N, C-alpha and C positions, 0 to 999 in steps of 0.2 A: 528423510529428506529435510534439509534445512528450510526454514521458514522466516519470512519477514513479517512482522505484525506492526501495522502503523495505525495510530489513532489521531484524528484531528478533526476540527470544526471547520464547516464550510458555510459561506455566505448564502449560496443558493445551490441546493442539492442538484437540480437539473443541469445547471451551467457547469458544475463540478464534474458530474457524471460524463458530460460530452467531452470535456478535456481529457478525462481519465481514459475514455474509450479511445480517443485519438491517439493516446500515448502507448497503446498496447503493443505495437511492433517494436518500440524501443525497449519496453520491458522485456519482451521476449528475446530480442537480440542481446541483452544483457544477462540472461539466464533465467527469467521468470518462467515457470512451468504452469502458470494459472494460479487459481486460488478462490477465495470466498471474499464476498463483499457484505458488510453488515452496516445497518443504521441503528442507532440507539432507540429503543422504544420509548424512552423518556425525553430524548432531545433529537428531532429529525435532522438537526444541522450537524450532529456528531456522526462521524463515519469511522469504521474499522475495516482494515484490510488484512486478510491472512493470505500471504502470497507464498506459494512454494517456489523454491530456487534450486538450481542445479548445484550450486556450490555456495557455501557461507561466505567465503571471501568476495565473490562476485556480488552477492547480495549487499555486503558492507560498502563496496565501491559504488554500487548504484544508489544506495541511500545517502551516500556523502557527495553525491555528483552535484555540480552546479545546474546540470540539466533538470534533475528532479526538483531542486528548489525553484528554478524558473517556471517549471510546469505547475507547481502547487500555488505559486503566486498568481499565475494566469487563471488557474481553476477557481481561485477565491478561497483558498485556505485561510482562516482568520486567527489561528493561534499556532504556537510552536507544536509541531507534531511530536507525539511520543512514538519512539521507534524501538522495537525489540527484535533481537536476532535470536531465533529459537532452533533448537535441534530436536527432531523427532525421537522420543525415547521409547514409547510403547503405544499400542493400540488397545483401547480399553473395550471390553465386551458391552454390547447394546444395552 
């Protein structure tokens, strides 16, 4: 399954999380299948999202959308996000 990995810093994690949660239905409508949310152990303002997507091209369109840029601004993202498009290659044993 294709994945979208996003890393960025936020001004206030609680405020960011609230906007992120509000945006769930838009992500799903654009192909998001859910994923994982991480915060850096060294910097609580650094957030990483690993989102599974139904289609890599739809993930690219979502990541390039004006809507996502507007939501990130409203959520208090303070730097330019790093965004990677990933393809699942293999599952490693535990």
